[in-house]
SEPA-773748 format. One record per residue (C-alpha): x, y, z. Coordinates in steps of 0.2 Angstrom, whole numbers, padded with zeros to 4 digits, always signed. Layout:
# SEPA-773748
XYZ
...
END
This chain:
# SEPA-773748
+0548+0316+0906
+0565+0328+0904
+0565+0326+0884
+0547+0333+0886
+0550+0346+0897
+0565+0351+0886
+0557+0352+0872
+0544+0364+0881
+0555+0377+0886
+0564+0376+0871
+0550+0381+0862
+0546+0394+0875
+0563+0401+0872
+0560+0401+0853
+0542+0409+0855
+0551+0423+0867
+0563+0428+0855
+0552+0433+0841
+0542+0440+0853
+0559+0453+0860
+0562+0455+0843
+0545+0462+0839
+0544+0473+0857
+0560+0481+0855
+0554+0488+0839
+0538+0492+0846
+0546+0500+0862
+0562+0507+0854
+0560+0528+0853
+0558+0531+0836
+0564+0546+0828
+0550+0561+0829
+0547+0576+0825
+0559+0587+0837
+0556+0606+0829
+0545+0613+0842
+0558+0606+0855
+0575+0610+0850
+0583+0622+0835
+0587+0612+0821
+0602+0614+0809
+0590+0624+0798
+0584+0642+0804
+0569+0649+0807
+0564+0669+0802
+0553+0680+0813
+0539+0678+0801
+0540+0658+0804
+0546+0653+0786
+0561+0639+0787
+0576+0642+0776
+0585+0625+0772
+0600+0633+0765
+0612+0624+0779
+0609+0606+0772
+0624+0609+0761
+0638+0606+0767
+0655+0618+0768
+0666+0616+0757
+0681+0614+0771
+0683+0610+0789
+0689+0624+0794
+0682+0637+0808
+0691+0651+0801
+0682+0650+0785
+0665+0657+0787
+0651+0651+0775
+0649+0665+0762
+0631+0671+0759
+0620+0663+0746
+0605+0669+0737
+0597+0653+0738
+0578+0651+0737
+0568+0642+0752
+0561+0627+0743
+0551+0614+0752
+0544+0599+0747
+0526+0608+0745
+0534+0617+0732
+0531+0613+0713
+0547+0615+0703
+0551+0608+0686
+0554+0591+0683
+0561+0581+0670
+0555+0563+0670
+0566+0546+0663
+0559+0529+0659
+0570+0512+0659
+0565+0495+0660
+0566+0496+0680
+0563+0514+0682
+0550+0530+0682
+0560+0543+0690
+0556+0563+0692
+0572+0574+0692
+0572+0590+0699
+0579+0604+0689
+0582+0614+0705
+0597+0603+0707
+0596+0592+0695
+0594+0577+0708
+0580+0562+0708
+0565+0568+0719
+0555+0553+0714
+0559+0535+0709
+0547+0521+0706
+0552+0504+0703
+0539+0498+0689
+0544+0479+0692
+0540+0479+0711
+0521+0483+0714
+0515+0494+0730
+0506+0481+0735
+0500+0464+0729
+0481+0467+0726
+0489+0484+0717
+0499+0475+0703
+0498+0490+0691
+0504+0502+0705
+0523+0502+0705
+0533+0505+0721
+0538+0522+0726
+0555+0523+0734
+0560+0539+0733
+0548+0554+0735
+0546+0572+0738
+0526+0572+0741
+0520+0560+0752
+0535+0561+0764
+0553+0568+0761
+0564+0554+0754
+0577+0561+0740
+0594+0561+0734
+0605+0576+0734
+0621+0581+0727
+0633+0596+0721
+0648+0604+0720
+0655+0616+0733
+0670+0627+0730
+0686+0630+0740
+0691+0647+0739
+0709+0650+0733
+0720+0664+0739
+0722+0679+0726
+0710+0673+0713
+0693+0679+0706
+0683+0665+0708
+0674+0664+0725
+0663+0651+0730
+0655+0645+0713
+0649+0630+0709
+0631+0623+0708
+0624+0615+0723
+0608+0606+0724
+0598+0624+0726
+0604+0629+0709
+0594+0627+0691
+0602+0614+0679
+0593+0616+0661
+0589+0601+0650
+0586+0597+0633
+0570+0590+0635
+0558+0585+0645
+0557+0567+0644
+0570+0552+0643
+0565+0535+0636
+0577+0521+0636
+0570+0514+0619
+0568+0495+0615
+0587+0489+0609
+0594+0502+0619
+0606+0498+0632
+0611+0514+0640
+0601+0531+0642
+0612+0546+0645
+0602+0561+0652
+0615+0577+0652
+0610+0594+0662
+0619+0608+0660
+0624+0624+0672
+0636+0638+0670
+0639+0656+0675
+0646+0670+0668
+0664+0667+0675
+0667+0653+0663
+0663+0639+0675
+0652+0625+0665
+0645+0611+0672
+0637+0595+0665
+0628+0584+0676
+0626+0566+0668
+0615+0552+0672
+0618+0536+0665
+0605+0522+0666
+0608+0504+0661
+0596+0492+0656
+0590+0481+0669
+0600+0488+0683
+0596+0499+0697
+0615+0507+0698
+0615+0524+0691
+0631+0534+0687
+0631+0551+0691
+0645+0563+0684
+0650+0580+0686
+0660+0588+0672
+0670+0603+0675
+0676+0615+0662
+0684+0628+0669
+0684+0643+0657
+0690+0657+0667
+0707+0664+0669
+0710+0658+0685
+0710+0640+0695
+0696+0633+0701
+0697+0624+0717
+0684+0612+0724
+0674+0595+0729
+0658+0587+0727
+0645+0580+0741
+0633+0568+0738
+0619+0564+0752
+0603+0557+0755
+0589+0566+0765
+0573+0556+0773
+0557+0564+0783
+0556+0558+0802
+0548+0541+0803
+0531+0542+0814
+0535+0529+0826
+0518+0520+0822
+0522+0501+0827
+0512+0485+0830
+0517+0474+0843
+0516+0458+0830
+0524+0469+0816
+0539+0462+0807
+0555+0470+0817
+0563+0477+0801
+0574+0493+0800
+0570+0511+0795
+0585+0523+0793
+0603+0528+0789
+0618+0516+0787
+0635+0517+0781
+0652+0506+0779
+0669+0509+0783
+0677+0490+0784
+0660+0488+0794
+0644+0489+0794
+0635+0502+0805
+0619+0507+0807
+0614+0527+0811
+0596+0528+0816
+0588+0544+0815
+0587+0545+0835
+0605+0542+0837
+0609+0555+0822
+0601+0567+0833
+0614+0562+0849
+0628+0558+0841
+0631+0566+0822
+0640+0556+0812
+0658+0564+0806
+0671+0553+0801
+0684+0551+0787
+0683+0534+0777
+0693+0528+0761
+0680+0519+0749
+0664+0515+0759
+0645+0518+0755
+0632+0530+0764
+0613+0522+0765
+0596+0524+0768
+0585+0509+0770
+0570+0503+0772
+0561+0485+0772
+0567+0477+0756
+0573+0494+0747
+0587+0505+0750
+0597+0519+0742
+0616+0522+0743
+0630+0534+0737
+0644+0524+0733
+0662+0529+0734
+0677+0522+0725
+0689+0513+0734
+0702+0525+0730
+0693+0539+0737
+0692+0547+0753
+0678+0555+0760
+0672+0563+0773
+0655+0553+0780
+0644+0567+0789
+0626+0568+0797
+0614+0584+0798
+0596+0588+0802
+0586+0602+0793
+0571+0609+0796
+0556+0609+0782
+0538+0616+0784
+0531+0601+0794
+0547+0594+0804
+0563+0588+0802
+0574+0579+0789
+0589+0568+0792
+0603+0566+0781
+0617+0556+0778
+0630+0560+0765
+0649+0560+0760
+0661+0574+0755
+0676+0572+0743
+0693+0578+0743
+0696+0594+0733
+0701+0593+0716
+0710+0608+0709
+0705+0613+0687
+0717+0624+0682
+0711+0640+0667
+0705+0629+0651
+0705+0612+0659
+0692+0602+0664
+0688+0588+0678
+0675+0574+0680
+0667+0569+0696
+0662+0553+0696
+0648+0544+0707
+0638+0530+0709
+0619+0528+0714
+0609+0514+0721
+0592+0515+0721
+0581+0498+0721
+0577+0482+0728
+0590+0474+0741
+0593+0458+0727
+0608+0450+0738
+0618+0442+0724
+0616+0458+0713
+0623+0470+0727
+0635+0460+0734
+0643+0462+0716
+0642+0481+0717
+0653+0486+0731
+0659+0478+0746
+0648+0476+0761
+0633+0479+0751
+0625+0464+0753
+0625+0467+0773
+0608+0482+0768
+0600+0463+0768
+0604+0464+0787
+0602+0446+0796
+0610+0453+0811
+0618+0439+0823
+0609+0425+0813
+0620+0430+0797
+0633+0415+0796
+0620+0402+0796
+0606+0415+0786
+0618+0418+0770
+0622+0399+0766
+0603+0395+0772
+0597+0409+0759
+0611+0400+0745
+0602+0386+0747
+0584+0389+0746
+0591+0399+0731
+0598+0386+0723
+0584+0375+0724
+0572+0388+0719
+0581+0389+0701
+0577+0371+0699
+0559+0371+0706
+0556+0391+0703
+0543+0390+0719
+0550+0397+0734
+0538+0386+0745
+0543+0371+0738
+0562+0377+0740
+0558+0378+0758
+0551+0361+0759
+0565+0353+0751
+0577+0363+0761
+0567+0357+0777
+0569+0340+0771
+0587+0340+0769
+0590+0349+0787
+0578+0335+0792
+0591+0322+0784
+0606+0331+0790
+0598+0330+0807
+0592+0313+0805
+0602+0302+0817
+0601+0316+0832
+0584+0317+0833
+0583+0297+0830
+0592+0296+0846
+0580+0306+0854
+0564+0297+0847
+0573+0281+0853
+0573+0286+0872
+0557+0294+0871
+0551+0276+0864
+0560+0267+0878
+0553+0280+0893
+0538+0275+0884
+0538+0258+0886
+0546+0260+0906
+0532+0274+0910
+0523+0260+0921
+0538+0257+0932
+0542+0275+0932
+0521+0277+0940
+0526+0266+0952
+0542+0274+0958
+0530+0290+0959
+0519+0281+0971
+0532+0273+0982
+0543+0289+0983
+0530+0301+0983
+0535+0310+0999
+0554+0307+0997
+0560+0317+0982
+0577+0315+0984
+0575+0296+0984
+0562+0296+0968
+0576+0307+0960
+0589+0290+0963
+0576+0278+0959
+0572+0286+0942
+0592+0288+0937
+0594+0270+0942
+0578+0265+0932
+0587+0277+0916
+0604+0267+0917
+0596+0249+0918
+0585+0252+0903
+0600+0262+0895
+0588+0277+0893
+0597+0296+0890
+0585+0308+0899
+0593+0322+0890
+0593+0313+0871
+0582+0328+0865
+0592+0342+0870
+0605+0341+0858
+0594+0341+0841
+0582+0355+0848
+0597+0364+0853
+0604+0362+0835
+0589+0366+0825
+0584+0381+0834
+0598+0394+0827
+0591+0385+0811
+0574+0391+0814
+0577+0407+0820
+0588+0410+0805
+0576+0405+0793
+0563+0416+0801
+0576+0431+0797
+0580+0425+0778
+0561+0426+0776
+0557+0443+0783
+0572+0452+0777
+0574+0443+0759
+0566+0454+0743
+0565+0439+0735
+0552+0433+0746
+0541+0447+0745
+0525+0444+0734
+0533+0426+0732
+0517+0415+0728
+0515+0397+0734
+0499+0388+0730
+0481+0391+0729
+0477+0405+0743
+0495+0410+0748
+0503+0421+0736
+0513+0430+0748
+0526+0419+0759
+0532+0434+0766
+0516+0439+0775
+0505+0430+0786
+0492+0417+0779
+0476+0426+0775
+0466+0409+0779
+0476+0404+0793
+0476+0386+0785
+0494+0383+0790
+0495+0390+0807
+0478+0378+0810
+0488+0364+0801
+0504+0369+0813
+0495+0367+0828
+0487+0350+0823
+0505+0344+0819
+0510+0351+0836
+0496+0342+0845
+0498+0324+0835
+0517+0326+0841
+0516+0329+0859
+0504+0314+0858
+0517+0302+0852
+0528+0308+0867
+0527+0299+0883
+0513+0305+0892
+0518+0315+0906
+0515+0311+0924
+0513+0327+0931
+0494+0333+0927
+0501+0352+0928
+0513+0347+0914
+0500+0338+0903
+0490+0351+0904
+0502+0364+0898
+0508+0354+0883
+0488+0351+0879
+0488+0372+0880
+0504+0374+0869
+0498+0370+0852
+0484+0382+0854
+0496+0396+0861
+0508+0393+0848
+0495+0392+0832
+0489+0408+0837
+0505+0415+0840
+0511+0410+0823
+0496+0416+0814
+0505+0433+0813
+0520+0427+0805
+0526+0425+0788
+0518+0408+0779
+0533+0404+0772
+0540+0402+0792
+0525+0394+0797
+0526+0381+0779
+0543+0377+0786
+0538+0374+0805
+0522+0362+0798
+0531+0352+0787
+0546+0350+0798
+0532+0343+0812
+0524+0331+0800
+0542+0325+0796
+0547+0324+0814
+0530+0314+0818
+0535+0301+0804
+0551+0297+0810
+0545+0297+0828
+0530+0285+0824
+0544+0274+0814
+0556+0273+0827
+0542+0270+0842
+0535+0256+0833
+0552+0250+0831
+0558+0251+0850
+0540+0248+0856
+0542+0228+0859
END
């Protein structure tokens, strides 16, 4: 009976963990619009209009240097500015000529929804929300020079030779040049380099100093995201939307934390990012670079925007000289094998949390099998079979113990009747019986304890891996990362649990027997809202367990 009780407790622990994961997301305060609660970095005029100039980082960290007045116009996400479009085999991009920044990015190989395959997923956007890239140059004033604060930031207008750029058939690279200059002789060309099949974009600033004085300045790169409205469902997947950065270790910076503890840290190499489920954008620093990582909060016309970025060390450009600030920008899916080759730590954006040590090899195994069978559902079934084979001997010992316990069940009932009024003597008599019949009442603990982390790791693999997004299995299951639309798999899983419990020794405690009968129904209802791939794993695992338990029970029945 202890085996059954332990199995019940283990199942409840798994359920409670999954509920806790969802509950954490449901109850954790989301970043909300605080523009009416406290002043943000931006400032409001007496007429109520909001300026956003202060989302440009200062040139240097010095309290002695006051920011110079600018004539930058107020812009908001509702203002229609001139755009140019860029089309590649993976992108449909809109670049705002004011600042030369990407204000809209659609990923043409990823549909927005399974039932709307013709609509490409919109990752960056400045219409329905604010989620854009920003970058620019800031000038460090140099004593005894005539060049003062002259550098294009993300408010200055750039020029382009055409309004549409397309990566043609047979073309492996597309370069989009934008130009800016002033009347003091500073010329800047901002170039976007797109490559076929890649979500990594090179963004270079080529500065030419045609003045008579030295120019000194630095570049900044940042990502700007509007607040999350906080609408959550208790049964929704516990995924993360917010900022993150890498400084030899992976750090998440939620919008709420950004308000309380602004980021200010000097980092060698690393990256800054904005994450959401399955997709992200990130500015990547070279290993030799030293950057100031920072966060900021600014107001727009409807609330607050959250910024994470990096600012480089200064570069000095003499008269008649040129200098290139190099950047890399990633905008795309969390394809693990791809992003781990781009920058150290970037694969951690696929956030498996505490189960990362198990999730990574589990995903590798799934991916390896998928390459052969070309179906993620079939890969899950085969991985389940391999896991079952790996734990076969442990499971066999558990089922042997259950078979022997079923065999001596009449003796156990006799002991319970004999010592109904003396629990201490009953326990001693039970242990003597176990010893005589060579039964280990805790024999089922070890395999269950070992398989629980595997189950939870697969849970995180299925909800975090973009490779599973919209991955079909068979017939009605066209997305293993979402729930079964017909609830057939949860029903089959519940039936398999009921059969499995029936193979176990019948509980002598009537209340425990009722709990075991209710448990499959409860689990069936609960798992109906979880990814179909996870329910598939549980169902197949139950079928294999039933077959193994039936065989061992029959073998040891005599």
